[in-house]
N, C-alpha and C positions, 0 to 999 in steps of 0.2 A: 564079751571080754571075760576072761577068767579072773577068779579072785586073786590069783598070784600076781597078775599085772597091777592090781590096785592095792596090794598090801604095802604097809609102811616099810617092811624089810626090803622089798623090791626097790623102793625109792632110795634107801640107804645104800644098797649095792650099786645102783646107777651112779649115785653121787661119789662113791668110793672109786669107781672105775674112771670117772671124769677126773678126779683128783690124781689118780695114778697116771693117767695120760698126760696131764699137765706137768707132773713132776719129771717126766721123761723127755719133755721138749728140749731141755738143755742138752741132753745126750744126742738127740737128733741133730741139733745145731752144731755141736762139736764134731759129729761124724761128717757133716757137710764140709766143715772147715778142713778137716783132715783129708777128705777126699779131694778137695780143691788143691791143697798143698801137694799131695802125692801125685796127682795128675800133672801138675805144673812141673814137678821135678822130673817126671818121665818125659815130658815135652822137651825139657832142657837137655836131656840125654840123647835125643834123636840126632842122627847125622844129617848132613845136607840133603842126601838123596831121599831120606824118609820125610823130611820137612817139605821137599818139593812135591812128593807124592800126596801130601795132605793140603798142599796149596798155600803154605805160609813160608815166610823168609826167616832167616836166623834172627833178624831184628824183631820181627813179630813174636817169635818164641821167647826172646829175652825180655821183651816188654811184658808178656803174659806171666813169665816166671817171677818177675819182680812184684807182681800184685800181691796184696795182703790176702791171707786165707779167707777173711770175711768179706772180701770184695768179690762177690759172686753175682754176676749179672746173668739174667736169663733163667734163673731157677725160682 
């Protein structure tokens, strides 16, 4: 092992990077919520032919569109 890996400054840098990552978790979550909202709005805009192509009914699309942004299953 090199002396750099064992130096106190290396541990401080690692701790700072972990803290930085933790501080951006809220942004990742908001991004997921926004993506869910946007995708559901696009789904609502599809016509009957396009919905049939992806194998869902208008009722399924309406149900999906009404879900809350934080209601994300399968992620």
